[in-house]
TIBA-817874 format. One record per residue (C-alpha): x, y, z. Coordinates in steps of 0.001 Angstrom, whole numbers, padded with zeros to 6 digits, always signed. Layout:
N
XYZ ...
# end
This chain:
336
-030898+020225-079141 -027133+019775-079058 -027332+018999-075348 -030000+016361-075996 -027878+014707-078702 -024922+014583-076336 -027042+012862-073692 -028331+010313-076221 -024774+009624-077448 -023549+009140-073878 -026355+006678-073147 -025602+004756-076341 -021903+004580-075501 -022687+003346-072020 -025009+000680-073442 -022315-000544-075817 -019787-000700-072979 -022174-002660-070766 -022956-005016-073654 -019274-005659-074258 -018669-006407-070582 -021663-008751-070490 -020508-010445-073673 -017063-011004-072201 -018590-012406-068992 -020851-014840-070814 -018081-015897-073167 -015920-017039-070260 -016024-020815-069644 -018418-021905-066924 -016757-023870-064141 -017165-027555-064924 -019138-029821-062639 -017351-033001-061474 -019969-035050-063358 -020534-034256-067019 -023813-035407-068563 -022642-037341-071604 -025858-038850-072987 -029529-039571-072404 -030800-042889-073753 -034611-043115-074105 -035978-046314-072563 -039215-046401-074535 -042657-047002-073076 -041564-047669-069486 -043938-046508-066787 -043699-046276-063023 -040876-046822-060611 -037421-047972-061732 -035248-049926-059307 -031757-051444-059307 -029280-051935-062166 -026475-054340-063087 -023980-054602-065914 -022497-057162-068314 -019084-055565-068861 -018017-057986-071582 -020901-057038-073853 -021290-053545-072370 -024963-054091-071659 -026802-052522-068756 -029781-054189-067068 -032489-051992-065547 -035161-053357-063193 -038293-051583-064447 -040362-052410-061369 -043509-050470-062277 -043406-051893-065792 -042911-055569-064741 -039898-055772-067025 -036109-055589-067239 -034611-053371-069914 -031349-054341-071617 -029419-051300-072854 -026606-051522-075392 -024125-048990-074017 -021986-048961-077165 -024921-048374-079497 -026720-046284-076868 -030080-047892-077410 -032472-050368-075822 -031516-053768-077181 -034095-056003-075528 -036823-056044-072892 -037583-059026-070643 -041308-058848-069918 -043775-060878-067874 -041997-060290-064557 -043563-059402-061196 -042213-056148-059765 -038525-056777-060427 -036346-055029-057849 -032848-056512-057909 -030721-057593-060871 -027323-059270-060937 -025116-060655-063692 -022733-063624-063214 -020027-063646-065926 -018752-067173-065202 -022119-068733-066110 -023345-065890-068362 -026543-065644-066326 -028775-062732-065422 -030528-062972-062042 -033771-061037-061455 -035403-060698-058017 -039201-060296-058235 -040892-058703-055229 -044368-059361-056623 -044248-063160-056484 -041123-063819-054399 -039241-065479-057240 -035615-065356-058297 -035565-065771-062079 -032618-066807-064263 -032003-065736-067881 -029234-066708-070273 -026958-063772-070967 -026624-064249-074711 -030295-064142-075708 -032081-063685-072325 -034048-066898-072650 -035728-068214-069496 -033358-070526-067587 -035342-071324-064441 -036392-069906-061077 -036213-070324-057317 -039116-069268-055098 -037613-067425-052140 -040474-065560-050472 -041735-062041-049857 -039950-058862-050950 -037036-060351-052902 -034763-057351-053306 -031052-056548-053575 -028626-058902-055346 -024852-059129-054887 -022507-061368-056876 -019506-063034-055225 -017593-063856-058408 -014635-065449-056614 -016806-067989-054791 -019404-068388-057573 -022151-067333-055181 -025103-065004-055546 -026568-063408-052406 -030089-061966-052268 -031839-059994-049535 -035470-060920-048984 -038391-061387-046613 -038676-060194-043042 -034982-060745-042432 -032687-062999-044468 -029956-063262-047068 -030299-066237-049422 -027045-067754-050703 -027250-069255-054209 -024736-071595-055834 -024198-069882-059198 -023110-073116-060917 -026019-075312-059845 -028485-072422-059484 -029718-073734-056164 -030128-072192-052722 -027487-073543-050350 -027984-071372-047247 -030041-068731-045476 -028442-066064-043285 -030959-064784-040688 -031237-061080-039865 -033356-058973-037508 -035502-057520-040297 -035656-056927-044047 -032231-056082-045508 -031738-053148-047814 -028372-052470-049467 -025537-054771-048383 -021934-055087-049457 -019427-057960-049554 -015889-057376-048329 -013233-058180-050915 -011388-060587-048613 -014489-062779-048403 -014794-062601-044633 -017734-060277-043986 -021023-058898-045266 -022171-055467-044107 -025970-055128-044203 -028288-052146-043815 -031298-053196-041715 -033264-049932-041440 -036278-051241-039536 -033940-052602-036859 -031981-049309-036987 -028694-051113-037399 -025910-052171-039694 -025504-055925-039307 -022086-057543-039764 -022161-061158-040987 -019349-063699-040862 -019457-065347-044283 -017698-068531-043169 -020317-069327-040506 -023305-067503-041980 -024005-065834-038639 -024417-062213-037643 -021444-061331-035429 -022018-057632-034753 -024725-054986-034707 -023902-051319-035150 -026853-049348-033731 -027996-046225-035556 -028773-043448-033050 -030749-040262-033814 -030970-041244-037489 -033223-043538-039527 -033705-044924-043022 -030236-046318-043770 -030829-047676-047267 -027740-047190-049548 -024280-048524-048670 -020728-048477-050053 -017340-049674-048802 -013924-048030-048932 -011713-050952-047994 -008451-049091-048543 -009464-046511-045927 -011340-049058-043795 -014705-047303-043931 -018347-048194-044393 -020611-045523-045878 -024369-045479-045523 -026919-042738-046191 -029844-041909-043924 -033124-040478-045133 -034201-039023-041792 -032390-036725-041428 -030560-036677-044771 -027012-037485-043726 -024071-039667-044721 -022963-042117-042045 -019220-042828-042076 -018161-045770-039900 -014879-047512-039136 -015010-050902-040844 -013187-052636-038007 -015555-051782-035148 -018424-049610-036416 -017240-046464-034666 -018874-043337-036095 -016365-041181-037975 -018595-038439-039431 -022218-037605-040339 -022184-034840-042976 -025409-033588-044580 -026473-034759-048029 -029390-034726-050473 -032818-036102-049593 -034440-039505-050292 -031146-041223-051143 -031231-044704-052686 -027689-045342-053935 -024129-044423-052961 -020928-045370-054789 -017226-044900-054198 -015093-043601-057059 -011671-044701-055781 -009871-043056-058698 -011257-039592-057984 -011637-040105-054193 -015316-039262-054387 -018704-040507-053304 -021681-040286-055664 -025096-040209-053963 -028303-040365-056019 -031372-038857-054396 -035091-038806-055103 -035258-035069-054361 -033809-034532-057847 -030080-034316-057296 -026756-036131-057262 -024318-035228-054504 -020590-035473-055181 -018613-035731-051933 -014908-035899-051100 -014433-039443-049747 -011366-038587-047717 -011240-037058-044248 -013079-033824-045023 -016219-035503-046496 -016889-032138-048102 -019624-031817-050709 -017914-030859-053957 -021071-030337-056016 -024800-030947-056162 -025797-031929-059689 -029480-031346-060563 -031386-034300-062031 -035136-035134-061925 -037394-035685-058916 -037784-039417-058276 -034575-040368-060134 -032799-042040-057220 -031484-045313-058699 -027938-045286-060052 -024978-047516-060874 -021296-046582-061017 -019103-048727-063282 -015421-048054-062436 -014218-050140-065406 -016084-047825-067777 -015570-044712-065621 -019268-043876-065941 -022188-043219-063601 -025618-044319-064830 -028848-042789-063521 -032307-044238-064218 -034890-041490-064731 -038504-042575-064578 -041086-041245-067056 -042364-037742-066379 -045452-035956-067663 -043651-034562-070694 -040650-036879-070962 -040281-040655-071373 -038101-042757-069078 -034402-042480-069858 -030947-043603-068822 -028647-040663-068100 -024903-041291-068474 -022420-039142-066550 -018665-039018-067027 -016586-038091-063953 -014200-035199-064516 -011004-034496-062542 
# end
């Protein structure tokens, strides 16, 4: 009996010791991810695919193209709530905000229209009919121009003051993401069906170079690092980041990344790239020479549309409605 009691006591002591060790292990701080999820803002009854986003920094309002819902949501970032919803649209894909005229631009793929809305109350302010598959929007604030990718291969140039189309820039096929150089000289354009990055001279409106994409396909997202002289794109097949010299298109590196990418952003402050992917993850990558993946942050399958706002130091991710969860805007804060 005494021997049995000793055995029981030894087992109990061992259990206590193991529990203490486990408690100490779990009480230790978990290593922080480079993106901290700060908030989730419900978007209400929004169904289907969500596309691009834009921001009114002055009012801290975020615009979300709710393509499957035929609407644009306006989110109050300070109050962290949906402030307004512009309805009656036709598959809105691209959105862009022009501060100088306080105008929201919405590109509608369903009817080929570019719609204008006043920034204060989002009242209808007109439209231009461009054509099929009106898509990405970029704002050239310095020149008061708005540039929109559309159709089977063109960029439309809009005078932001008169709200009229002043030029068309022809391309080989439909443009996906494109970026404007800060010096105003060039536009870099992903043209995935032509398997190229097109380089456009903005003064002449002509394509002046074609960077062919070899052994890769599906170059949709794009970002520029003008300090380092690099153009970043992301391929879907296979899932890789393309790093190119801005001067001549020479390939610098092709590291692996997450699947079904739709957006990539440069965080110049932290020297990082943020890549949002439909496979349910965000990749955080060192933007310097190593191009090393720092972290893979889990999200939700299908949540591939994002926007990074350097002025607010926040990354926004649009998460479409799931079976048990409504659509939401996830807000991430970058950490050192």
